[in-house]
N, C-alpha and C positions, 0 to 999 in steps of 0.2 A: 630615583634619587632619594636618599634618606632625609627625612624631614628633620631639621634642626630645631631644638628647643629655643634657641636664641632668636629665631625668626620673628616671633611676636615682639620681643624686646627691641629688635632693630627697627621694626615698623613703628613702634611706640615712640622711640627716640627721634626717628626721622619725621614724625608728624609735629615735632616741637622745635627742633634745632636745625638751623641752616646747614650745619656741618656735623657729620657723625664719623668718628674715628673707630675703626674696627681693628683691634690688635690681636695677636696670638702667634703661636709658633708657626714655622713653615709647614705647609701641607696639612694645616688643621681644617681647611675648607673655607677660608675667609672669602676668596674670590668666588667660589661656587655659591656661597650664601648670598653675598651682595648682588651678584648678577641674577640670581633667581628671584630675589625680592624686588629688584628694580630692573626688569628685563628690557625696558625701553630706554634706559639711561646709557649714554656712551661710556665705553670702558677704555682706559689707557693704563699701561704699566710702565713704571720707571725702572723696571728691570731691563727694559730696552734702552741700550746706551744712546742710540740716536734720539729717541724721544726725550731721554733725560737731558741731553745737551740742548735740545731745542727749548725745553721748558726752563732750564737754568739761565739761558742767554736772554730770553725775553718772556718772563713769566706772565706779565699782564696780557701780552699779545697771544700767548699760548691759550689762556682761558677764553679768549674771544672765539676760539674754534668750538667752544662748548657753551653756547648761549643758554641752554637749559640745564646746565650743570653736568657733572660727570662722576663716574667711579674712577678714582685714581689709586692704583695699586702701588705699594711700596713708596708712598708719598714722601716719606722721610728722607729719601735719597736726593730730593731736590728741595733743600730748605727755603729757597727763594719763593717757592710756590705759595707758602703760607701767608706771607704779607699780601701777595696778589689776591688770594682768596678773601682775605679780610677786607681789602678795598672793594672787591666785587660784591661781597655780601652787604657791606655798609652803604654802598652807593645805590643799590637796587631796592625794590620792594622786598618785604620780609617773606622769604620763601623757604619753609622748612624742607629739609631733605635735598637741598640743592647739590651738595658735594658729599660723597661718601669716600672717605680716605681709609685705606688699609695699609698695614705694615706689620712685619714680623719682628720689629724692634720696638718694644714698649717704651723704652726710655726716650729714644729719639723722636718717635711720633708724638708721644705725649708732651715732651718738652716743646717741640715746635708748635704744636696746637695750643698748648697752654700759654706760651709766650705771645703768639700772634692772634689767637682766636678765643681768648677768654670771654666767657659769657655767650659765645656763639656756637659752641661745640659740646657734644656729649661723647662718651666713650662706651664701647662694648668690647669685652674680651671673649674671644672664641677659642676654646681649647679643643683638642680632638674629641671624637664621639664620646658621649656619656653612656652609662649602662642603659638608661631609659631609651635613648635613641636607637641603640642596637637591639634592645628587647622589642621595641615597637616595630622594628623592621624585620623581626624574627631572625636575627643574626647572632643571638647569644648561644654559645656552645653549652653543652650539658655540664661540662667540667670547668670550674672557674680558673684553674691553672692554665687551661688552653687559652683563655682570654687574656690572662695576665702575661703569658708568653708572647702572644701575637700583638698585644697592644691595641690602641684605639685610633691610630691615625687613619683617616678615611681611605687612602689608596689601598691599604691592606684589607679592606672590607668591600672593595669594588669587585663585583663578580665578573666584570668584563676584563679584568686584569688578573694576572696570575703571579703576583709577587710572592716570593718567599721572604719571611721576616728577616732572615740572616742577611740576604742580599740587599733588601730594601733599606734596612737600617745602616748598613755599611755605606751605601750611596748617600743616604740622608746625612750621615756624619760628615762625609767628605764635602757635600754641598754646604753644610752649615759652617764648616771650617773655612771654606773658600769664600763664601759670600757674606757671612756675618762676622765671624771671629776675626778674619783677616783684616777687616776694616778697623778693628779696635786694638789689636796687639801687633807687635813686630813679627814679620814673617818668619824670622829665625826661631820664634818661640812656638810655632804651630805644633810641632811634634811634642813639645813639652806640655802644651795645653791639652793635647789629646790624652796624654798620660794622666794629667790632672782630672780630666773628665771621667776617666775610668776609676780613679781613686774616689771621686765624689760618688760614683755608683755604689761603692762599698759602704758609703756612709748614709745612703738613703734610709730613712726611717730611724735615724740615730741622731744623737747630739752632735752638733757641729764642733769640730776642733780645727781651728785655723792653724794652730801650731803643728798638729799632726800632718796636715796637708802640706804645710811649708817644709817640714823635714823630709817628707816622702818624695816631694817633687824637686826639692832643691831650689826653691825660690823664696823670696821674702814674704812675711806676713802681709804687708801692704799689697804685694802682687797677688797673693791669694785672695785678699778682700776684693781687689779689682776684678779678678777673673770670676769670682762668685757673682759679682754684680752683672757681669756679661751674661752668664748662664741664666740668672734670674730675669734679666731684661728681655731675653730671647725665649723665655718660657720653657727652658729645659729643666730648671729646678724651681722649687718654691720653699719658702721657710715658714715654719710655724713658730711663732714667738711664745715664750712661756706665759702662762695665765697671769694677768696683771692684778687679779684680785688678791689682796694680801691676806694669806692665811698664816702668816708667820715669816720670820726672817730667814727660815731655812729653805725657802723656795728657790730653785735654781734660776739663773738668768740667761742661760745659753739657749739659742734657738735649735730646733731640729730641722734637718735638711730632708727634702723629699724630691724625687723626680716627678715630673708632671705626667709622664707616660711610662707604664710598666714594661711595654715592649722594648723601648729603647733601653730601659734599665736592665732587662734580662739580656739584651744583646751585649751591653757593656760588661755584664757579669759573666759573659761567655757561656751562657746556657744554650744548648743546641736543640732542646726539645722541652715540652712541658714536663716530661718525666724527670729531666735533669733538675728542673725547678723544684718539683715535689720532694726530691731526695736531698735537696740542698739545705744547709743551715740558714740560707738567706730567704727561705720560704716565708717566714713571718714578716720580715721587713718589706718584702715585695708586696704581700697582700695588704699590709698596713699602708704602703704607698698607694696601692690601688684605691683603698677606701678614702684616703685623704684627697686624692685626685677627684674622686666622685663627688665628695662634698664641695670641693672647689667649683666643679662644673655646675652643680645644682644652683649655686649662688650666682656665679658669673653669667650663666645663661639667662638669668632674670635681671641682669644689670645691677646686682646687689654686691656689697662688700662681703668677702668671705666670712669675716669675723670668726676665725678659727684660731685657737691656741691649743696648748697642751699643759698638763700639770705634772710637775715632778718636784719632790722635796728631797732634802739630803738624807732622809731616812730610807729612801728607796721607793716610796709610794709614787706611782705614776699612773696617769690616765692618758690614753693615747691622744684624744682630741676633745677639746671643749668648744662647743658651738654656741656662741653668744647670739642667738636668734630671738624671735618673739618668745619662744620657750628656750631656756638654757638646757643644753644636753651635755652630759658626760658620756663619751663614747669609747668603749674598749673594743679593739679589733683583734679577732682570733683567727688564725689560719687553720682551724680544725673544722671537721664536719660534724663532730659530736658535740653534745651539750653537757657541760659540767658546771657544778656550782662554783668551782674555783675560778672559772673564767670571769666571774663578776666580783671577785673578792676586792680588787682595788676600787671598783665602782662603789661598793658598799662602804668602804672606808672613807672615800672622798665625800660621799653624800652625808656621812656622819659629821665630817668637818664643816660642811655647808648646810647644816640642818636648819639654819634660820633663813635660808634662801631657797626659792623655788627652782631646783635643778632636777632634771629627770635623767636617770641613768639607763643606758642601753648597751647591749653587747651585739656587735656585728660578727657573724660567723659564717662559715662556708657550707652550712647545711641547707636543707630544702624546706624546713618546717619552722614556723614561728612558735616559740615556747616562752613561758614566763616562769622564772625560778627566783625565789626570795624577793618577789616583787619587781624583778628586773627583766624586761623583754629581751629575748634573744632573736635577732632579726636575720633571716637567711639572706644570702648574698644577692639573689635576684630581686629582693624587695628593697635593697639599698637605693635603687633607682627612684623610689617614691618616698624617700624618708621624710623630707621636710613637709610635703603635702599630707602624708598619712598621719604625721604627728600633730598636725594642726587641726585634724578633725575632732 
């Protein structure tokens, strides 16, 4: 089994809080993580209809079957369980790590836990494998486009299984539509929603345009906004907001949209091989999506807020990602294997604008060797996995 970076964070939180919620997309490894960290804790899933009905009809009695606590998967499907857990936690002695709740819907799990378990619960978000996890397991390919095409979902890296990305992602989308989306929108809109999902893939790594999506799909802007919130809550997409530091009134205020997994993105873009990705005009946005997802994972695996934005002004100056961490970083992502001075041109201009603030500029690229040009480090793709740790040294 591949060791997850979030394991240490989960243990840390469970030593402090009676309840820990673990969210993340379907098939990201949530159940595997929590059962491996707590092998002696009873496990129950509310994906099981019978179990769901029993828990909903008598939630307090249901918890009596688990005197030492439990792992409850897809807990948000039985909202009644949260008040029962609160009562159980409040009545007994303080016992950290009693209940571990998992769910693939960030919005519903967090809302229920926040409403009922405020001050008693902590949260951990688990996304699919990170570069570091795959590298440490010696599962990184030599060519980054192969990894971008395959994606990071754990089942696709399980050597005991033989999934083809094209077949696995098709089944994944069908399951997602049936089990997650179908609960939130009218059944008659499912086919339209799938079209909407594909159009969002064309927008990954780009500025969000709700009007363009509305016109293309034939639904209202409020519907687009609602459907985007569904995709975000189920960890299919993520938004980067524009940098809030005021460098002038010409800074744009529209967020950028990114998919969380490049394999799903490539499937929706209809690539049938890594070679098709290499030859596509979408190569740059896909690699930028991979980079942003890696930054997200590095932070979320530690239980930290991502604190990622981007910079663009109306003159056309853009920096792909601004990381507001202990050290501020301006990160430019390039889908090239070669090193050129022009790759850092936007970074250099941005640093000039921020000359009074301690910001460090870096370029992420697809080569194999670290370089420094014009004082800007060029970081090869396999070293993206250690970025935050290496920069803190």
